[in-house]
Backbone as JSON, one array per atom type, in Angstrom:
{
  "sequence": "XXXXXXXXXXXXXXXXXXXXXXXXXXXXXXXXXXXXXXXXXXXXXXXXXXXXXXXXXXXXXXXXXXXXXXXXXXXXXXXXXXXXXXXXXXXXXXXXXXXXXXXXXXXXXXXXXXXXXXXXXXXXXXXXXXXXXXXXXXXXXXXXXXXXXXXXXXXXXXXXXXXXXXXXXXXXXXXXXXXXXXXXXXXXXXXXXXXXXXXXXXXXXXXXXXXXXXXXX",
  "N": [[34.39, 50.2, 152.3], [33.46, 52.86, 151.94], [35.77, 54.05, 150.88], [36.07, 52.64, 148.44], [33.77, 53.47, 147.05], [34.19, 56.28, 146.86], [36.52, 56.27, 145.35], [35.59, 55.16, 142.92], [33.89, 57.24, 142.0], [35.75, 59.32, 141.72], [37.37, 58.36, 139.67], [35.57, 58.42, 137.59], [34.79, 61.04, 137.39], [35.13, 64.01, 135.55], [36.42, 66.24, 136.59], [38.52, 65.4, 138.06], [41.86, 64.72, 137.63], [43.9, 62.9, 138.2], [44.52, 60.07, 140.33], [45.7, 58.75, 143.38], [45.6, 55.79, 144.96], [45.78, 54.75, 148.2], [46.63, 52.17, 150.36], [46.53, 49.16, 152.42], [46.25, 46.93, 150.93], [46.04, 45.96, 147.44], [43.73, 47.78, 145.39], [42.3, 46.52, 143.41], [41.46, 47.56, 141.0], [41.86, 48.92, 137.7], [42.84, 51.74, 135.8], [43.25, 54.54, 133.62], [43.67, 56.92, 134.98], [44.54, 56.13, 137.43], [46.86, 55.47, 140.02], [48.68, 53.39, 142.34], [49.52, 52.96, 145.79], [50.75, 50.72, 147.87], [50.98, 50.01, 151.23], [52.57, 48.97, 154.31], [51.75, 49.98, 156.74], [49.48, 52.43, 157.39], [49.78, 54.4, 159.25], [52.46, 54.8, 159.67], [54.43, 55.89, 157.48], [57.07, 55.24, 155.22], [59.97, 57.21, 154.16], [60.08, 57.06, 151.32], [57.52, 56.2, 150.7], [55.98, 58.32, 151.69], [56.87, 60.31, 149.95], [55.56, 59.67, 147.61], [53.12, 60.86, 147.88], [53.36, 63.43, 147.12], [52.53, 66.27, 145.1], [49.82, 66.06, 144.82], [46.58, 67.55, 145.19], [44.57, 67.16, 147.01], [43.42, 65.13, 149.74], [41.39, 62.42, 150.26], [40.3, 61.01, 152.89], [39.41, 57.94, 153.86], [39.75, 55.77, 155.49], [39.14, 53.66, 158.33], [37.99, 52.23, 161.46], [35.71, 50.13, 163.3], [34.51, 50.91, 166.58], [33.64, 48.93, 168.2], [34.15, 46.62, 170.76], [36.64, 47.63, 171.41], [39.06, 49.22, 173.5], [39.51, 52.6, 174.7], [42.15, 53.56, 174.34], [43.22, 51.87, 172.35], [41.42, 52.34, 170.25], [41.86, 55.05, 169.85], [44.49, 55.01, 168.91], [44.13, 53.71, 166.44], [42.48, 55.42, 165.15], [42.68, 58.38, 165.73], [45.6, 58.68, 165.92], [46.55, 57.3, 163.61], [45.25, 58.7, 161.49], [46.09, 61.4, 161.85], [48.87, 61.17, 161.66], [49.13, 60.35, 159.0], [48.03, 62.57, 157.7], [49.89, 64.52, 158.42], [52.14, 63.6, 157.03], [51.23, 63.95, 154.41], [50.94, 66.75, 154.29], [53.6, 67.55, 154.72], [55.05, 66.78, 152.43], [53.99, 68.38, 150.55], [54.57, 71.25, 150.6], [53.54, 74.66, 151.12], [51.28, 74.58, 149.53], [47.76, 75.05, 148.95], [46.12, 72.89, 150.4], [43.56, 70.33, 150.39], [41.85, 68.43, 152.78], [39.78, 65.86, 153.26], [37.9, 64.25, 155.62], [36.42, 61.28, 156.66], [34.26, 61.09, 159.1], [31.72, 60.73, 161.11], [28.17, 60.4, 161.68], [26.96, 61.97, 164.53], [29.34, 62.53, 165.78], [31.35, 64.0, 168.32], [32.02, 67.21, 168.76], [33.04, 68.58, 170.93], [34.72, 66.77, 172.05], [34.53, 65.68, 174.55], [32.43, 64.26, 175.57], [30.21, 61.56, 176.7], [30.25, 59.35, 175.01], [32.61, 57.15, 173.8], [33.69, 56.62, 171.15], [32.7, 58.84, 169.77], [33.97, 60.95, 171.06], [36.68, 60.47, 170.44], [36.62, 60.63, 167.63], [35.8, 63.31, 167.43], [37.99, 64.63, 168.57], [39.89, 63.99, 166.65], [38.82, 65.26, 164.37], [38.97, 67.97, 165.22], [41.74, 68.38, 165.43], [42.54, 68.03, 162.76], [41.18, 70.17, 161.53], [42.56, 72.27, 162.65], [45.15, 71.73, 161.64], [44.88, 72.14, 158.87], [44.2, 74.76, 158.56], [45.55, 77.56, 157.71], [47.11, 80.7, 158.14], [46.16, 83.29, 155.98], [45.44, 81.61, 153.93], [42.82, 79.74, 152.29], [40.87, 77.69, 154.43], [41.43, 74.23, 154.47], [40.43, 71.9, 155.58], [37.93, 69.44, 155.83], [35.3, 67.99, 157.47], [33.52, 65.12, 157.29], [30.35, 63.9, 158.09], [28.62, 61.49, 157.6], [25.65, 59.39, 157.75], [23.77, 56.69, 157.26], [24.74, 55.31, 154.19], [23.99, 54.93, 150.82], [25.41, 52.52, 148.78], [27.4, 52.58, 145.69], [26.07, 51.32, 142.62], [27.02, 48.08, 141.8], [29.22, 48.01, 143.44], [31.75, 46.22, 145.23], [32.81, 45.93, 147.78], [30.98, 45.92, 150.21], [29.52, 46.43, 153.32], [28.0, 43.8, 155.16], [25.55, 44.25, 156.54], [24.56, 46.36, 155.13], [23.24, 45.55, 152.88], [20.49, 45.04, 153.25], [19.67, 47.61, 153.92], [20.01, 48.93, 151.5], [17.8, 48.21, 150.0], [15.71, 49.36, 151.43], [16.38, 52.01, 151.33], [15.11, 54.3, 149.92], [12.85, 54.72, 151.52], [13.99, 55.22, 154.03], [15.45, 57.5, 153.43], [13.38, 59.26, 153.04], [12.07, 59.25, 155.53], [14.14, 59.8, 157.34], [15.8, 62.22, 156.66], [17.98, 63.61, 157.66], [19.86, 61.74, 158.15], [20.46, 59.95, 156.1], [22.15, 59.41, 153.03], [23.68, 59.16, 149.76], [26.56, 57.25, 148.69], [27.64, 58.36, 146.45], [26.87, 61.01, 146.76], [28.55, 61.7, 148.91], [31.13, 61.35, 147.76], [31.07, 63.16, 145.57], [30.7, 65.54, 146.94], [33.15, 65.69, 148.31], [34.93, 66.09, 146.17], [33.96, 68.55, 145.25], [34.46, 70.12, 147.49], [37.24, 70.27, 147.36], [37.52, 71.77, 145.05], [35.83, 74.07, 145.23], [36.09, 75.03, 147.84], [34.18, 75.42, 150.14], [32.62, 77.45, 152.73], [31.75, 76.24, 155.08], [32.91, 73.75, 157.32], [32.53, 71.51, 158.91], [30.63, 68.93, 158.13], [27.38, 67.91, 158.03], [24.81, 65.49, 157.12], [22.89, 66.8, 155.46], [24.38, 69.0, 154.62], [26.37, 67.72, 153.15], [24.9, 66.66, 151.0], [23.99, 69.02, 149.83], [26.41, 70.32, 149.07], [27.35, 68.43, 147.3], [25.72, 68.87, 145.12], [26.47, 71.33, 144.23], [27.96, 72.05, 142.02]],
  "CA": [[33.23, 50.47, 151.48], [33.45, 54.28, 151.59], [36.91, 54.31, 150.0], [35.8, 52.11, 147.11], [32.8, 54.35, 146.41], [34.84, 57.55, 146.54], [37.44, 56.01, 144.24], [34.8, 55.0, 141.68], [33.45, 58.55, 141.54], [36.93, 60.09, 141.29], [37.8, 57.86, 138.36], [34.54, 58.74, 136.61], [34.51, 62.47, 137.38], [36.08, 64.72, 134.69], [37.13, 67.27, 137.33], [39.67, 64.76, 138.69], [42.79, 64.34, 136.57], [44.69, 61.73, 138.58], [44.2, 59.54, 141.66], [46.59, 57.8, 144.01], [44.9, 55.0, 145.96], [46.74, 54.31, 149.22], [46.03, 51.2, 151.25], [47.37, 48.01, 152.8], [46.04, 45.91, 149.9], [45.66, 46.54, 146.14], [42.29, 48.08, 145.31], [41.67, 45.62, 142.46], [40.97, 48.3, 139.84], [42.83, 49.53, 136.78], [42.26, 52.89, 135.11], [44.32, 55.41, 133.15], [43.9, 57.96, 135.97], [44.82, 55.54, 138.74], [48.12, 54.9, 140.5], [48.46, 52.78, 143.64], [50.6, 52.87, 146.76], [50.43, 49.71, 148.88], [51.88, 50.23, 152.37], [52.38, 48.05, 155.43], [51.09, 50.66, 157.85], [49.08, 53.78, 157.01], [50.17, 55.34, 160.3], [53.91, 55.0, 159.67], [54.91, 55.81, 156.11], [58.51, 55.41, 155.02], [60.24, 58.4, 153.35], [59.73, 56.85, 149.91], [56.06, 56.14, 150.63], [55.5, 59.7, 151.86], [57.21, 61.07, 148.74], [54.55, 59.37, 146.58], [51.95, 61.72, 148.1], [53.67, 64.77, 146.61], [51.95, 66.68, 143.82], [48.36, 65.95, 144.84], [45.92, 68.73, 145.78], [43.59, 66.8, 148.04], [43.39, 63.77, 150.29], [40.06, 61.98, 150.7], [40.7, 59.98, 153.86], [38.24, 57.09, 154.11], [40.11, 54.63, 156.34], [38.58, 53.71, 159.67], [37.59, 50.96, 162.06], [34.62, 50.19, 164.28], [34.95, 50.98, 167.97], [33.07, 47.8, 168.93], [35.12, 45.72, 171.36], [37.94, 48.26, 171.59], [39.27, 50.19, 174.56], [39.75, 53.94, 174.15], [43.54, 53.72, 173.91], [43.38, 51.17, 171.07], [40.63, 53.04, 169.23], [42.57, 56.3, 169.58], [45.65, 54.7, 168.07], [43.68, 53.32, 165.11], [41.67, 56.49, 164.57], [43.38, 59.67, 165.82], [47.02, 58.61, 165.59], [46.73, 56.9, 162.22], [44.8, 59.77, 160.61], [46.94, 62.59, 161.99], [50.2, 60.85, 161.11], [49.03, 60.36, 157.53], [47.81, 63.97, 157.3], [51.17, 65.22, 158.56], [52.99, 63.19, 155.91], [50.68, 64.59, 153.21], [51.31, 68.18, 154.33], [55.05, 67.73, 154.68], [55.59, 66.63, 151.07], [53.33, 69.36, 149.68], [54.7, 72.53, 151.3], [53.13, 75.87, 150.44], [50.07, 74.39, 148.72], [46.46, 75.15, 149.63], [45.65, 71.51, 150.32], [42.26, 69.93, 150.94], [41.84, 67.13, 153.46], [38.42, 65.46, 153.61], [37.96, 63.15, 156.58], [35.13, 60.64, 156.93], [34.08, 60.95, 160.54], [30.49, 59.95, 161.28], [27.01, 61.05, 162.28], [26.99, 61.89, 165.98], [30.67, 62.86, 166.31], [31.31, 64.99, 169.4], [33.01, 68.28, 168.51], [33.67, 68.98, 172.19], [35.67, 65.7, 172.4], [34.48, 65.52, 176.01], [31.17, 63.63, 175.94], [30.21, 60.22, 177.3], [30.48, 58.32, 173.99], [34.05, 57.05, 173.53], [34.02, 56.77, 169.73], [32.38, 60.2, 169.36], [35.04, 61.8, 171.6], [37.91, 60.25, 169.66], [36.4, 61.22, 166.31], [35.79, 64.76, 167.59], [39.38, 65.03, 168.79], [40.54, 63.87, 165.34], [38.31, 66.36, 163.54], [39.5, 69.25, 165.71], [43.15, 68.47, 165.08], [42.63, 68.22, 161.32], [40.75, 71.54, 161.23], [43.7, 73.11, 163.04], [46.28, 71.48, 160.75], [44.66, 72.62, 157.5], [43.8, 76.16, 158.61], [46.77, 78.36, 157.76], [46.87, 82.13, 157.98], [46.3, 83.8, 154.63], [45.01, 80.63, 152.94], [41.51, 79.16, 152.61], [40.96, 76.47, 155.23], [41.25, 73.07, 153.6], [39.95, 70.72, 156.29], [36.49, 69.21, 155.77], [34.95, 66.82, 158.26], [32.29, 64.53, 156.77], [29.61, 63.15, 159.09], [27.49, 60.77, 157.02], [25.01, 58.32, 158.52], [23.61, 55.57, 156.33], [25.12, 55.68, 152.83], [23.66, 53.95, 149.79], [26.6, 52.29, 147.95], [27.3, 52.63, 144.23], [25.67, 50.08, 141.97], [28.16, 47.29, 141.36], [30.3, 47.98, 144.43], [32.06, 44.88, 145.75], [33.16, 45.96, 149.21], [29.83, 46.45, 150.93], [29.29, 45.79, 154.62], [26.87, 42.88, 155.02], [24.28, 44.8, 157.01], [24.1, 47.4, 154.21], [22.43, 45.0, 151.78], [19.08, 45.3, 153.57], [19.43, 49.05, 153.88], [19.9, 49.38, 150.11], [16.42, 47.98, 149.56], [14.82, 50.29, 152.13], [16.96, 53.36, 151.31], [14.16, 55.38, 149.59], [11.99, 54.97, 152.68], [14.83, 55.83, 155.06], [15.77, 58.85, 152.98], [12.17, 60.06, 153.25], [11.76, 59.33, 156.96], [15.28, 60.3, 158.09], [16.64, 62.96, 155.71], [19.21, 64.08, 158.32], [20.71, 60.59, 158.45], [20.7, 59.09, 154.94], [22.57, 59.97, 151.75], [24.34, 58.14, 148.94], [28.02, 57.36, 148.63], [27.93, 59.3, 145.36], [26.8, 62.34, 147.37], [29.78, 61.9, 149.7], [32.27, 61.48, 146.86], [30.96, 64.41, 144.81], [30.92, 66.63, 147.89], [34.59, 65.77, 148.53], [35.53, 66.71, 144.99], [33.55, 69.95, 145.24], [35.2, 70.81, 148.56], [38.59, 70.53, 146.85], [37.47, 72.77, 143.98], [35.11, 75.28, 145.61], [36.45, 75.46, 149.2], [33.04, 76.02, 150.83], [32.93, 78.07, 154.01], [31.45, 75.35, 156.2], [33.95, 72.72, 157.35], [32.0, 70.31, 159.56], [29.5, 68.7, 157.21], [26.38, 66.91, 158.35], [24.27, 64.85, 155.92], [22.27, 67.79, 154.56], [25.47, 69.79, 154.03], [27.02, 66.87, 152.15], [24.02, 66.59, 149.83], [23.97, 70.35, 149.21], [27.68, 70.57, 148.41], [27.43, 67.5, 146.16], [24.94, 69.43, 144.01], [26.82, 72.73, 144.06], [28.74, 72.32, 140.81]],
  "C": [[33.21, 51.93, 151.01], [34.58, 54.58, 150.61], [36.68, 53.82, 148.58], [34.82, 53.02, 146.37], [33.4, 55.67, 146.0], [35.8, 57.37, 145.36], [36.7, 55.88, 142.92], [34.35, 56.35, 141.13], [34.62, 59.39, 141.04], [37.41, 59.65, 139.9], [36.84, 58.26, 137.26], [34.37, 60.25, 136.41], [35.56, 63.23, 136.55], [36.86, 65.81, 135.4], [38.4, 66.72, 137.99], [40.6, 64.25, 137.6], [43.6, 63.1, 136.91], [44.38, 61.35, 140.03], [45.31, 58.61, 142.12], [45.8, 57.09, 145.1], [45.93, 54.43, 146.92], [46.04, 53.33, 150.15], [46.99, 50.06, 151.56], [47.24, 46.86, 151.81], [45.73, 46.6, 148.57], [44.15, 46.74, 146.06], [41.56, 47.19, 144.3], [41.09, 46.3, 141.23], [42.14, 48.75, 138.97], [42.13, 50.64, 136.02], [43.41, 53.8, 134.72], [44.63, 56.54, 134.13], [44.57, 57.44, 137.24], [46.26, 55.05, 138.91], [47.86, 54.34, 141.9], [49.72, 52.82, 144.49], [50.15, 51.9, 147.84], [51.46, 49.81, 150.0], [51.59, 49.19, 153.46], [51.55, 48.68, 156.54], [50.77, 52.09, 157.45], [49.56, 54.82, 158.01], [51.65, 55.65, 160.29], [54.44, 54.81, 158.26], [56.42, 56.0, 156.07], [58.73, 56.68, 154.2], [59.84, 58.23, 151.88], [58.22, 56.78, 149.72], [55.47, 57.54, 150.76], [55.73, 60.52, 150.59], [56.18, 60.85, 147.63], [53.31, 60.24, 146.72], [52.16, 63.13, 147.54], [52.98, 65.03, 145.28], [50.44, 66.57, 143.77], [47.76, 67.12, 145.6], [45.03, 68.4, 146.95], [43.79, 65.37, 148.5], [41.97, 63.49, 150.77], [40.27, 60.77, 151.6], [39.48, 59.19, 154.32], [38.53, 55.89, 155.0], [39.5, 54.78, 157.72], [38.19, 52.34, 160.16], [36.42, 51.19, 163.01], [35.22, 50.24, 165.68], [34.47, 49.79, 168.79], [34.18, 46.88, 169.46], [36.48, 46.32, 171.64], [37.95, 49.21, 172.78], [39.64, 51.53, 173.92], [41.17, 54.11, 173.63], [43.77, 53.06, 172.54], [42.65, 51.91, 169.96], [41.28, 54.37, 168.86], [43.75, 56.08, 168.66], [45.24, 54.43, 166.63], [42.88, 54.41, 164.4], [42.43, 57.81, 164.57], [44.82, 59.57, 165.33], [47.25, 58.3, 164.12], [46.39, 58.06, 161.27], [45.73, 60.97, 160.65], [48.33, 62.34, 161.44], [50.19, 60.89, 159.59], [48.86, 61.79, 157.03], [49.1, 64.77, 157.39], [52.13, 64.88, 157.42], [52.54, 63.85, 154.62], [51.06, 66.07, 153.16], [52.81, 68.39, 154.11], [55.62, 67.65, 153.27], [54.92, 67.56, 150.07], [53.38, 70.75, 150.31], [54.2, 73.71, 150.45], [51.87, 75.76, 149.61], [48.82, 74.55, 149.57], [45.76, 73.8, 149.52], [44.23, 71.36, 150.87], [42.4, 68.57, 151.58], [40.41, 66.84, 153.91], [38.48, 64.19, 154.46], [36.57, 62.59, 156.83], [35.06, 60.33, 158.42], [32.82, 60.11, 160.79], [29.4, 60.76, 161.96], [27.07, 60.87, 163.8], [28.35, 62.18, 166.59], [30.57, 64.04, 167.26], [32.4, 66.03, 169.21], [33.71, 68.73, 169.79], [34.76, 68.0, 172.61], [35.67, 65.42, 173.9], [33.2, 64.83, 176.49], [31.34, 62.22, 176.47], [30.56, 59.12, 176.28], [31.95, 58.29, 173.58], [34.37, 57.32, 172.07], [33.79, 58.2, 169.28], [33.42, 61.19, 169.86], [36.29, 61.71, 170.75], [37.77, 60.86, 168.26], [36.41, 62.75, 166.38], [37.19, 65.32, 167.78], [40.15, 65.01, 167.47], [40.11, 65.0, 164.41], [38.96, 67.68, 163.94], [40.97, 69.44, 165.33], [43.33, 68.72, 163.58], [42.22, 69.64, 160.92], [41.87, 72.52, 161.56], [44.85, 72.97, 162.05], [46.11, 72.12, 159.38], [44.04, 74.01, 157.47], [45.06, 76.99, 158.8], [46.45, 79.82, 157.46], [47.12, 82.56, 156.53], [45.88, 82.85, 153.54], [43.61, 80.13, 153.3], [41.69, 77.87, 153.42], [40.62, 75.26, 154.36], [40.76, 71.82, 154.3], [38.43, 70.61, 156.24], [36.16, 67.89, 156.46], [33.57, 66.31, 157.83], [31.64, 63.65, 157.82], [28.39, 62.45, 158.49], [26.89, 59.78, 158.01], [24.97, 57.08, 157.65], [23.93, 56.07, 154.92], [24.73, 54.58, 151.85], [24.88, 53.76, 148.89], [26.33, 52.49, 146.47], [26.8, 51.28, 143.72], [26.92, 49.35, 141.47], [29.33, 47.28, 142.32], [30.49, 46.57, 144.98], [32.27, 44.86, 147.26], [32.06, 46.64, 150.01], [29.67, 45.69, 152.24], [28.0, 44.98, 154.56], [25.54, 43.49, 155.43], [23.75, 45.92, 156.12], [23.19, 46.84, 153.11], [20.94, 45.24, 152.03], [18.74, 46.76, 153.48], [19.32, 49.57, 152.46], [18.48, 49.27, 149.6], [15.49, 49.03, 150.17], [15.3, 51.74, 152.07], [15.95, 54.45, 150.95], [13.26, 55.74, 150.77], [12.78, 55.69, 153.78], [15.19, 57.26, 154.7], [14.59, 59.79, 153.22], [11.92, 60.3, 154.73], [12.88, 59.98, 157.77], [16.24, 61.08, 157.2], [17.93, 63.49, 156.33], [20.24, 62.97, 158.5], [21.15, 59.8, 157.22], [21.1, 59.89, 153.71], [23.21, 58.85, 150.94], [25.85, 58.33, 149.01], [28.44, 58.29, 147.49], [27.86, 60.73, 145.88], [28.09, 62.66, 148.12], [30.97, 62.17, 148.79], [32.23, 62.8, 146.09], [31.18, 65.62, 145.71], [32.41, 66.79, 148.19], [35.28, 66.49, 147.37], [35.2, 68.2, 144.95], [34.2, 70.76, 146.36], [36.6, 71.18, 148.08], [38.6, 71.67, 145.82], [36.92, 74.11, 144.48], [35.49, 75.84, 146.97], [35.27, 76.13, 149.91], [33.41, 76.5, 152.23], [32.69, 77.16, 155.2], [32.39, 74.15, 156.16], [33.57, 71.46, 158.11], [30.67, 70.01, 158.9], [28.62, 67.56, 157.67], [25.75, 66.43, 157.04], [23.67, 65.88, 154.95], [23.31, 68.69, 153.9], [26.15, 69.01, 152.92], [26.2, 66.84, 150.86], [24.03, 67.93, 149.08], [25.27, 70.63, 148.46], [27.87, 69.65, 147.21], [26.74, 68.05, 144.91], [25.41, 70.81, 143.6], [27.62, 73.05, 142.8], [28.27, 71.41, 139.7]]
}
């Protein structure tokens, strides 16, 4: 759901000149800006698949799974390992560039990576590694960790989680009552684009930060 929304904004936004959509299935869209790379495993890219990532300035990483029903080892493999392996491939084929890597983490992620909540620890561990990977001496840090809560999808989106349909109706109320927890997917997507262009100083972004950066350009 997040990936589809971010893709829609990137295709519509004049600040974005080209997009490569990477996934295990075709995205189902066609656009003059859009190229696609369909892979068997996001965590293990072949040399030719990795080469397709060359020439891009930013990666907006929206892949993820729920921790429900998963042991920590499995969730770590599907969250930390997959994300870091992909980020390493992206860096390797774009040497010397001031890259941006935006990672969709989640509201409540544990930066200490040592708390009681398993999913929050794993997400925190992933965030910390990405911040380290995209912070190079003499260059602006390019790692941005996004921690959205409830996100209102784009109008016309097809890949919406079932339980989000009810939240779309009540979103204005939730936005009013819980401003620290609710934003739109357009806010998330625009903030990602603005992070790539403006390189804001803050790198771990809660909901209010996301909304503010989305409006900054």
